[in-house]
C-alpha atoms as a printed R data frame, in Angstrom:
    type eleno elety resid chain resno       x       y       z
1   ATOM     1    CA   MET     A     1   0.000   0.000   0.000
2   ATOM     2    CA   GLU     A     2   2.865   2.353   0.788
3   ATOM     3    CA   VAL     A     3   4.252   1.751  -2.710
4   ATOM     4    CA   SER     A     4   0.861   2.534  -4.256
5   ATOM     5    CA   ILE     A     5   0.467   5.719  -2.208
6   ATOM     6    CA   GLY     A     6   3.936   6.938  -3.157
7   ATOM     7    CA   LEU     A     7   3.248   6.158  -6.794
8   ATOM     8    CA   ALA     A     8  -0.079   8.002  -6.601
9   ATOM     9    CA   PHE     A     9   1.602  11.137  -5.224
10  ATOM    10    CA   LEU     A    10   4.351  11.088  -7.864
11  ATOM    11    CA   SER     A    11   1.698  10.493 -10.517
12  ATOM    12    CA   GLY     A    12  -0.111  13.636  -9.413
13  ATOM    13    CA   LEU     A    13   3.081  15.665  -9.758
14  ATOM    14    CA   ALA     A    14   3.718  14.115 -13.185
15  ATOM    15    CA   SER     A    15   0.173  14.950 -14.316
16  ATOM    16    CA   PHE     A    16   0.866  18.600 -13.614
17  ATOM    17    CA   LEU     A    17   3.723  18.475 -16.118
18  ATOM    18    CA   SER     A    18   1.512  17.161 -18.930
19  ATOM    19    CA   PRO     A    19   1.375  19.587 -21.896
20  ATOM    20    CA   CYS     A    20  -2.271  20.562 -21.580
21  ATOM    21    CA   VAL     A    21  -2.071  21.228 -17.833
22  ATOM    22    CA   LEU     A    22   1.012  23.402 -18.315
23  ATOM    23    CA   SER     A    23  -0.833  25.329 -21.015
24  ATOM    24    CA   LEU     A    24  -3.604  25.963 -18.488
25  ATOM    25    CA   LEU     A    25  -1.227  27.424 -15.903
26  ATOM    26    CA   PRO     A    26  -1.029  30.999 -17.313
27  ATOM    27    CA   VAL     A    27  -4.840  31.131 -17.434
28  ATOM    28    CA   TYR     A    28  -5.012  29.828 -13.877
29  ATOM    29    CA   VAL     A    29  -2.449  32.371 -12.716
30  ATOM    30    CA   GLY     A    30  -4.305  35.183 -14.469
31  ATOM    31    CA   TYR     A    31  -7.572  34.094 -12.869
32  ATOM    32    CA   LEU     A    32  -6.072  33.956  -9.380
33  ATOM    33    CA   GLY     A    33  -4.308  37.273  -9.737
34  ATOM    34    CA   GLY     A    34  -7.278  39.128 -11.152
35  ATOM    35    CA   GLN     A    35  -6.422  42.090 -13.337
36  ATOM    36    CA   SER     A    36  -2.887  42.341 -11.986
37  ATOM    37    CA   ILE     A    37  -0.675  39.367 -11.129
38  ATOM    38    CA   ALA     A    38   0.200  39.187  -7.468
39  ATOM    39    CA   THR     A    39   3.828  39.613  -6.472
40  ATOM    40    CA   PRO     A    40   5.759  39.010  -3.252
41  ATOM    41    CA   GLN     A    41   5.334  42.747  -2.619
42  ATOM    42    CA   ALA     A    42   1.534  42.507  -2.831
43  ATOM    43    CA   PRO     A    43  -0.487  43.136   0.344
44  ATOM    44    CA   LYS     A    44  -0.690  40.080   2.577
45  ATOM    45    CA   GLU     A    45  -4.491  40.168   2.466
46  ATOM    46    CA   SER     A    46  -4.446  39.998  -1.335
47  ATOM    47    CA   ARG     A    47  -1.976  37.109  -1.358
48  ATOM    48    CA   TRP     A    48  -4.062  35.272   1.253
49  ATOM    49    CA   GLN     A    49  -7.219  35.687  -0.849
50  ATOM    50    CA   THR     A    50  -5.332  34.402  -3.881
51  ATOM    51    CA   PHE     A    51  -4.251  31.316  -1.965
52  ATOM    52    CA   VAL     A    52  -7.785  30.694  -0.671
53  ATOM    53    CA   HIS     A    53  -9.098  30.733  -4.250
54  ATOM    54    CA   GLY     A    54  -6.309  28.338  -5.174
55  ATOM    55    CA   VAL     A    55  -7.502  26.000  -2.418
56  ATOM    56    CA   GLY     A    56 -11.032  26.258  -3.820
57  ATOM    57    CA   PHE     A    57  -9.771  25.283  -7.281
58  ATOM    58    CA   VAL     A    58  -7.815  22.331  -5.868
59  ATOM    59    CA   ALA     A    59 -10.815  21.194  -3.802
60  ATOM    60    CA   GLY     A    60 -12.949  21.160  -6.951
61  ATOM    61    CA   PHE     A    61 -10.819  18.769  -8.978
62  ATOM    62    CA   SER     A    62  -9.898  16.715  -5.894
63  ATOM    63    CA   LEU     A    63 -13.559  16.000  -5.154
64  ATOM    64    CA   ILE     A    64 -14.163  14.687  -8.679
65  ATOM    65    CA   PHE     A    65 -11.032  12.525  -8.722
66  ATOM    66    CA   ILE     A    66 -11.821  11.033  -5.289
67  ATOM    67    CA   LEU     A    67 -15.379  10.224  -6.405
68  ATOM    68    CA   MET     A    68 -13.902   8.533  -9.480
69  ATOM    69    CA   GLY     A    69 -11.671   6.458  -7.221
70  ATOM    70    CA   VAL     A    70 -14.621   5.464  -5.023
71  ATOM    71    CA   GLY     A    71 -16.702   4.491  -8.062
72  ATOM    72    CA   VAL     A    72 -13.968   2.470  -9.747
73  ATOM    73    CA   SER     A    73 -12.945   0.633  -6.567
74  ATOM    74    CA   ALA     A    74 -16.609  -0.130  -5.834
75  ATOM    75    CA   VAL     A    75 -16.890  -1.738  -9.269
76  ATOM    76    CA   GLY     A    76 -13.747  -3.736  -8.501
77  ATOM    77    CA   ALA     A    77 -15.264  -4.975  -5.231
78  ATOM    78    CA   ILE     A    78 -18.488  -6.000  -6.990
79  ATOM    79    CA   LEU     A    79 -16.582  -7.848  -9.710
80  ATOM    80    CA   ASP     A    80 -14.329  -9.602  -7.222
81  ATOM    81    CA   ASP     A    81 -14.823 -12.939  -9.003
82  ATOM    82    CA   LEU     A    82 -13.283 -11.410 -12.121
83  ATOM    83    CA   ARG     A    83 -10.287 -10.010 -10.223
84  ATOM    84    CA   PHE     A    84  -7.792 -12.180 -12.142
85  ATOM    85    CA   VAL     A    85  -9.067 -10.914 -15.509
86  ATOM    86    CA   LEU     A    86  -9.252  -7.299 -14.290
87  ATOM    87    CA   VAL     A    87  -5.648  -7.394 -13.079
88  ATOM    88    CA   LYS     A    88  -4.424  -8.759 -16.425
89  ATOM    89    CA   LEU     A    89  -6.474  -6.255 -18.422
90  ATOM    90    CA   GLY     A    90  -5.424  -3.399 -16.149
91  ATOM    91    CA   GLY     A    91  -1.764  -4.315 -16.574
92  ATOM    92    CA   VAL     A    92  -2.081  -4.219 -20.377
93  ATOM    93    CA   ILE     A    93  -3.847  -0.842 -20.258
94  ATOM    94    CA   VAL     A    94  -1.213   0.660 -17.948
95  ATOM    95    CA   VAL     A    95   1.592  -0.567 -20.260
96  ATOM    96    CA   ILE     A    96  -0.167   1.066 -23.235
97  ATOM    97    CA   PHE     A    97  -0.461   4.313 -21.269
98  ATOM    98    CA   GLY     A    98   3.245   4.107 -20.436
99  ATOM    99    CA   LEU     A    99   4.182   3.545 -24.083
100 ATOM   100    CA   HIS     A   100   2.119   6.596 -25.005
101 ATOM   101    CA   MET     A   101   3.885   8.787 -22.443
102 ATOM   102    CA   THR     A   102   7.337   7.699 -23.610
103 ATOM   103    CA   GLY     A   103   6.379   8.498 -27.212
104 ATOM   104    CA   ILE     A   104   6.799   4.948 -28.493
105 ATOM   105    CA   ILE     A   105   3.145   4.972 -29.560
106 ATOM   106    CA   ARG     A   106   0.713   7.858 -29.893
107 ATOM   107    CA   ILE     A   107  -2.951   7.788 -28.896
108 ATOM   108    CA   PRO     A   108  -4.591  10.918 -30.386
109 ATOM   109    CA   PHE     A   109  -7.481  10.947 -27.922
110 ATOM   110    CA   LEU     A   110  -5.083  11.452 -25.016
111 ATOM   111    CA   TYR     A   111  -4.013  14.812 -26.442
112 ATOM   112    CA   TYR     A   112  -7.521  16.223 -26.306
113 ATOM   113    CA   ASP     A   113  -8.909  18.557 -23.717
114 ATOM   114    CA   PHE     A   114 -12.353  20.049 -23.389
115 ATOM   115    CA   ARG     A   115 -12.368  23.663 -22.312
116 ATOM   116    CA   LEU     A   116 -15.472  25.290 -20.926
117 ATOM   117    CA   ARG     A   117 -16.016  28.622 -22.623
118 ATOM   118    CA   GLY     A   118 -16.973  31.411 -20.324
119 ATOM   119    CA   SER     A   119 -15.524  33.987 -17.998
120 ATOM   120    CA   TYR     A   120 -14.657  33.463 -14.362
121 ATOM   121    CA   ASP     A   121 -14.077  36.269 -11.938
122 ATOM   122    CA   ARG     A   122 -12.550  35.351  -8.620
123 ATOM   123    CA   ARG     A   123 -14.426  38.272  -7.079
124 ATOM   124    CA   GLU     A   124 -17.600  36.224  -7.510
125 ATOM   125    CA   GLY     A   125 -16.473  34.099  -4.570
126 ATOM   126    CA   ILE     A   126 -14.581  30.956  -3.741
127 ATOM   127    CA   PHE     A   127 -17.413  28.813  -5.148
128 ATOM   128    CA   SER     A   128 -16.480  30.096  -8.600
129 ATOM   129    CA   SER     A   129 -12.930  28.809  -8.011
130 ATOM   130    CA   PHE     A   130 -14.341  25.488  -6.814
131 ATOM   131    CA   LEU     A   131 -16.436  25.153 -10.001
132 ATOM   132    CA   LEU     A   132 -13.400  25.982 -12.117
133 ATOM   133    CA   GLY     A   133 -11.587  23.074 -10.439
134 ATOM   134    CA   VAL     A   134 -14.538  20.770 -11.136
135 ATOM   135    CA   PHE     A   135 -14.556  21.710 -14.822
136 ATOM   136    CA   PHE     A   136 -10.779  21.292 -14.946
137 ATOM   137    CA   SER     A   137 -11.070  17.696 -13.729
138 ATOM   138    CA   ALA     A   138 -13.658  16.943 -16.410
139 ATOM   139    CA   GLY     A   139 -12.098  18.857 -19.287
140 ATOM   140    CA   TRP     A   140  -8.491  17.805 -18.850
141 ATOM   141    CA   SER     A   141  -9.071  14.167 -17.886
142 ATOM   142    CA   PRO     A   142  -8.246  12.832 -21.394
143 ATOM   143    CA   CYS     A   143  -4.884  14.616 -21.420
144 ATOM   144    CA   ILE     A   144  -3.850  13.431 -17.966
145 ATOM   145    CA   GLY     A   145  -5.548  10.106 -18.722
146 ATOM   146    CA   PRO     A   146  -2.436   7.887 -18.884
147 ATOM   147    CA   VAL     A   147  -1.320   8.671 -15.345
148 ATOM   148    CA   LEU     A   148  -4.820   9.038 -13.911
149 ATOM   149    CA   GLY     A   149  -5.850   5.808 -15.627
150 ATOM   150    CA   ALA     A   150  -2.956   3.934 -14.023
151 ATOM   151    CA   ILE     A   151  -3.976   5.086 -10.535
152 ATOM   152    CA   LEU     A   152  -7.617   4.225 -11.240
153 ATOM   153    CA   THR     A   153  -6.468   0.783 -12.358
154 ATOM   154    CA   LEU     A   154  -4.710   0.296  -9.009
155 ATOM   155    CA   ALA     A   155  -7.916   1.435  -7.280
156 ATOM   156    CA   LEU     A   156  -9.955  -1.026  -9.352
157 ATOM   157    CA   ASN     A   157  -7.667  -3.920  -8.477
158 ATOM   158    CA   GLY     A   158  -7.509  -2.939  -4.808
159 ATOM   159    CA   GLY     A   159 -11.096  -4.072  -4.264
160 ATOM   160    CA   SER     A   160 -11.638  -1.603  -1.401
161 ATOM   161    CA   VAL     A   161 -13.591   1.641  -1.610
162 ATOM   162    CA   VAL     A   162 -11.503   3.175   1.176
163 ATOM   163    CA   ARG     A   163  -8.270   2.227  -0.611
164 ATOM   164    CA   GLY     A   164  -9.575   3.656  -3.885
165 ATOM   165    CA   ALA     A   165 -10.570   6.929  -2.238
166 ATOM   166    CA   LEU     A   166  -7.181   7.143  -0.495
167 ATOM   167    CA   LEU     A   167  -5.219   6.554  -3.714
168 ATOM   168    CA   LEU     A   168  -7.119   9.257  -5.582
169 ATOM   169    CA   PHE     A   169  -6.856  11.622  -2.617
170 ATOM   170    CA   VAL     A   170  -3.067  11.239  -2.595
171 ATOM   171    CA   TYR     A   171  -2.997  11.630  -6.393
172 ATOM   172    CA   SER     A   172  -4.985  14.872  -6.017
173 ATOM   173    CA   VAL     A   173  -2.540  16.106  -3.368
174 ATOM   174    CA   GLY     A   174   0.361  15.518  -5.743
175 ATOM   175    CA   LEU     A   175  -1.419  17.432  -8.495
176 ATOM   176    CA   ALA     A   176  -2.485  20.156  -6.066
177 ATOM   177    CA   VAL     A   177   0.956  21.013  -4.669
178 ATOM   178    CA   PRO     A   178   2.236  22.853  -7.796
179 ATOM   179    CA   PHE     A   179  -1.080  24.679  -8.214
180 ATOM   180    CA   LEU     A   180  -0.959  25.873  -4.608
181 ATOM   181    CA   LEU     A   181   2.671  26.956  -5.047
182 ATOM   182    CA   ALA     A   182   1.533  28.991  -8.028
183 ATOM   183    CA   ALA     A   183  -1.218  30.506  -5.869
184 ATOM   184    CA   LEU     A   184   1.283  31.480  -3.159
185 ATOM   185    CA   GLY     A   185   3.609  33.211  -5.590
186 ATOM   186    CA   VAL     A   186   1.524  33.887  -8.677
187 ATOM   187    CA   GLY     A   187   3.716  34.188 -11.755
188 ATOM   188    CA   TRP     A   188   6.851  32.698 -10.201
189 ATOM   189    CA   LEU     A   189   6.093  29.086 -11.092
190 ATOM   190    CA   VAL     A   190   5.156  30.013 -14.663
191 ATOM   191    CA   ASP     A   191   8.567  31.615 -15.233
192 ATOM   192    CA   VAL     A   192  10.378  28.580 -13.797
193 ATOM   193    CA   LEU     A   193   8.440  26.134 -15.965
194 ATOM   194    CA   LYS     A   194   9.069  28.211 -19.085
195 ATOM   195    CA   ARG     A   195  12.775  28.220 -18.347
196 ATOM   196    CA   TYR     A   196  12.979  24.476 -17.708
197 ATOM   197    CA   ARG     A   197  10.306  23.250 -20.087
198 ATOM   198    CA   LYS     A   198  12.520  20.429 -21.412
199 ATOM   199    CA   ILE     A   199  12.625  18.932 -17.921
200 ATOM   200    CA   ALA     A   200   8.869  18.442 -18.098
201 ATOM   201    CA   ARG     A   201   9.275  16.203 -21.153
202 ATOM   202    CA   PHE     A   202  12.023  14.256 -19.385
203 ATOM   203    CA   VAL     A   203   9.771  13.701 -16.356
204 ATOM   204    CA   GLU     A   204   6.963  12.569 -18.660
205 ATOM   205    CA   VAL     A   205   9.202   9.962 -20.329
206 ATOM   206    CA   VAL     A   206  10.479   8.701 -16.953
207 ATOM   207    CA   MET     A   207   6.912   8.440 -15.667
208 ATOM   208    CA   GLY     A   208   5.985   6.543 -18.809
209 ATOM   209    CA   GLY     A   209   8.753   4.059 -18.048
210 ATOM   210    CA   VAL     A   210   7.466   3.686 -14.486
211 ATOM   211    CA   LEU     A   211   3.971   2.968 -15.796
212 ATOM   212    CA   ILE     A   212   5.330   0.294 -18.135
213 ATOM   213    CA   VAL     A   213   7.043  -1.411 -15.202
214 ATOM   214    CA   VAL     A   214   3.903  -1.141 -13.028
215 ATOM   215    CA   GLY     A   215   1.778  -2.535 -15.861
216 ATOM   216    CA   ILE     A   216   4.087  -5.531 -16.252
217 ATOM   217    CA   LEU     A   217   4.034  -6.125 -12.485
218 ATOM   218    CA   LEU     A   218   0.232  -6.018 -12.540
219 ATOM   219    CA   PHE     A   219  -0.013  -8.386 -15.510
220 ATOM   220    CA   THR     A   220   2.412 -10.921 -14.032
221 ATOM   221    CA   GLY     A   221   0.761 -10.758 -10.607
222 ATOM   222    CA   VAL     A   222   3.909  -9.521  -8.854
223 ATOM   223    CA   PHE     A   223   2.217  -6.302  -7.724
224 ATOM   224    CA   GLU     A   224  -0.629  -8.251  -6.120
225 ATOM   225    CA   ARG     A   225   1.866 -10.505  -4.352
226 ATOM   226    CA   PHE     A   226   3.452  -7.380  -2.863
227 ATOM   227    CA   PHE     A   227   0.038  -6.510  -1.398
228 ATOM   228    CA   ALA     A   228  -0.353 -10.038  -0.030
229 ATOM   229    CA   MET     A   229   3.125  -9.985   1.556
230 ATOM   230    CA   GLY     A   230   2.407  -6.598   3.143
231 ATOM   231    CA   ALA     A   231  -0.881  -7.848   4.590
232 ATOM   232    CA   LEU     A   232   0.842 -10.968   5.949
233 ATOM   233    CA   MET     A   233   3.553  -8.888   7.620
234 ATOM   234    CA   ASP     A   234   0.910  -6.668   9.236
235 ATOM   235    CA   LEU     A   235  -0.819  -9.751  10.647
236 ATOM   236    CA   THR     A   236   2.391 -11.211  12.029
237 ATOM   237    CA   LEU     A   237   3.364  -7.915  13.633
């Protein structure tokens, strides 16, 4: 479980570095900062309000991802008799996602994103920021699909609703950290990512390799044996 949680957190960080999420960042920063981008010299009250709206945005997409984890893991619990088939199928899917991220194969659908047209003003209240996070989770799910799909596959094979919710919560935390950093120092993170944009592609390829390994472990049953060994150790202790 500790391995899965660590992987979920790293997957959230990797999702932030996906091309479509990075392209969203300037819009997100502009929304948080209002008409003028906040700076370290901005009044503390203004910076605090910016951060609060960032928390609202993060809460929006986190809620959707956690609900997805609960739903998928519930399906896995219901289809417990098909667990062997689900593990094999999940392993194949995760390997395909990993191959896509490394660039060995290309799946056009995973480059799509669906953007809600409309204007958002943070002065309308934190609920507006929360809704923006909800629409982000829906609109950008195809683009972050490879990593998100791998974590959902782990939730499906876990067979526990609590475990599924926990995995997607940790994934959301990993994705939320960079967004909240951007909210604390609006504009700073954008400049850093522009300067080191090539690193993002490197991280994506590495994460793709990790997914390939995880997919193979799932398909061969090694990953499930890790779970069984961990449960046995807990019982003996």
